[in-house]
C-alpha positions in Angstrom: 0.0 0.0 0.0 1.5 3.4 -0.9 1.3 6.5 1.3 -1.6 8.0 -0.7 -3.7 4.8 -0.2 -2.7 4.6 3.4 -3.8 8.2 4.0 -7.2 7.6 2.3 -7.7 4.5 4.6 -7.1 6.4 7.8 -9.5 9.4 8.3 -7.7 10.3 11.6 -4.7 11.6 9.7 -6.5 13.6 6.9 -6.6 16.9 8.7 -3.8 19.4 8.0 -4.2 20.6 11.5 -2.2 17.6 12.8 1.1 17.6 11.0 2.9 15.5 13.7 0.2 12.9 13.5 0.4 12.8 9.8 4.2 12.5 9.7 4.0 9.6 12.2 1.3 7.9 10.1 3.4 8.0 6.9 6.6 7.1 8.7 8.5 10.2 7.7 11.4 10.5 10.2 12.9 13.6 8.7 9.6 15.5 8.7 8.9 14.4 12.3 12.3 15.6 13.3 11.6 18.9 11.7 8.3 19.3 13.4 9.6 18.4 16.8 12.8 20.5 16.6 11.7 23.6 14.8 9.3 26.5 15.0 8.9 29.7 13.1 11.1 28.7 10.1 11.0 30.9 7.1 11.0 29.4 3.7 11.9 31.2 0.5 10.5 28.6 -1.9 6.9 29.9 -2.5 5.7 26.3 -3.1 6.4 25.4 0.5 5.7 28.8 2.1 2.0 28.2 2.6 2.6 24.8 4.3 5.4 26.2 6.6 3.2 29.2 7.5 0.4 26.8 8.5 2.8 24.8 10.6 4.2 27.9 12.3 0.7 29.0 13.1 0.1 25.6 14.9 3.3 25.8 17.0 1.6 24.8 20.2 -0.3 22.0 18.6 2.4 20.3 16.6 5.0 20.5 19.3 2.7 18.8 21.8 4.1 15.3 21.7 1.0 13.8 23.3 -1.6 15.7 21.2 -4.8 13.8 20.5 -7.3 13.6 17.7 -11.1 13.2 18.3 -10.7 9.5 19.1 -7.7 10.2 21.4 -5.2 8.9 18.8 -1.7 10.1 19.6 1.4 10.4 17.3 2.9 7.5 19.3 -0.1 5.3 18.8 -0.1 6.0 15.1 3.7 5.2 14.8 3.2 1.9 16.7 0.1 0.9 14.7 2.0 1.4 11.5 5.3 -0.3 12.7 7.5 2.8 12.5 10.2 1.8 14.9 12.5 4.8 14.3 9.6 7.2 14.9 8.7 5.3 18.1 12.2 5.8 19.4 12.2 9.5 18.4 8.8 10.1 20.1 9.9 8.3 23.2 13.1 10.4 23.3 10.9 13.6 23.2 8.8 12.3 26.1 5.7 10.7 24.5 3.5 9.0 27.0 3.2 5.3 26.3 0.2 4.9 28.6 -2.2 7.1 26.6 -5.0 5.2 24.9 -7.6 5.7 22.2 -11.3 6.1 23.2 -11.6 2.3 22.5 -9.0 1.7 25.3 -6.4 0.4 22.8 -2.9 1.3 23.8 0.2 1.7 21.5 1.3 -1.8 22.6 -2.1 -3.2 21.6 -1.8 -1.6 18.2 1.7 -3.0 17.6 0.6 -6.5 18.8 -2.5 -6.5 16.7 -0.6 -5.5 13.6 2.4 -7.8 14.0 5.1 -5.2 14.5 7.6 -7.3 16.5 10.4 -4.8 16.8 8.0 -2.1 18.0 6.6 -4.5 20.6 10.1 -5.2 21.8 10.9 -1.5 22.1 7.7 -0.7 24.0 8.2 -3.6 26.4 11.7 -2.3 27.2 10.0 0.9 28.4 9.1 0.8 32.1 5.7 2.5 31.9 4.1 0.0 29.5 1.4 -2.2 30.9 1.7 -5.5 29.1 -1.7 -6.7 30.4 -3.7 -3.5 29.7 -7.2 -4.4 28.3 -9.2 -2.3 25.9 -13.0 -1.7 26.3 -13.8 -5.1 24.8 -11.4 -6.8 27.3 -8.7 -7.5 24.7 -5.2 -7.5 26.0 -2.1 -7.2 23.8 -1.5 -10.9 24.2 -5.1 -11.6 23.1 -4.7 -9.4 20.0 -1.4 -11.1 19.1 -3.0 -14.5 19.5 -6.1 -13.6 17.6 -4.1 -12.4 14.6 -1.6 -15.3 14.6 1.5 -13.3 15.5 3.5 -16.1 17.1 6.7 -14.2 17.6 4.9 -11.5 19.5 3.0 -14.0 21.6 6.4 -15.5 22.6 7.8 -12.1 23.5 4.8 -11.2 25.6 5.0 -14.5 27.4 8.7 -13.8 28.1 7.6 -10.6 29.8 5.0 -12.6 31.8 1.9 -11.4 30.1 -1.2 -12.9 31.7 -2.5 -15.6 29.4 -5.6 -16.0 31.6 -7.1 -12.6 31.1 -10.6 -12.9 29.6 -12.3 -10.6 27.1 -15.9 -9.5 27.3 -16.6 -12.5 25.1 -15.3 -14.7 28.0 -12.5 -16.0 25.9 -8.8 -16.0 26.8 -5.8 -15.5 24.5 -5.3 -19.3 24.4 -8.8 -19.7 23.1 -8.4 -17.4 20.1 -4.9 -18.5 19.2 -4.6 -19.5 15.6 
């Protein structure tokens, strides 16, 4: 899937009011660096002037590392959901909060587990503030989501970190029940 198709699929990133969220979604490390490190940059190239002027007008928004969209999606969540390890590291360096969840209760770790992003899962679990057994509103834990989607490597990693394999979802099923 190319970046244009990916953007069309995810309505949360279609607003130009959220350049940090957008740069994390598409996995653009250099743009994310620029957004996090700069403010009030002047550009002589008229093709980019409008974009930069817009970014400069949003200084407080785009430099807020934990900014949220309407469903509480954060840049860190988006980076984890899409498997962008380098962006994850950059966002953690700048102080992104790994405990912030979407309205559905899904955490960045849940998103990485559900989508099979092994290196992102490892990086998150190495962070002390990550709750490996955090359940979303349906009762799904990261282990449950990894099992449900057949991500065996992630299941093994979570079990190495002592994830609770007996947590039950709202459907009264455990991760072992849904394992493929």
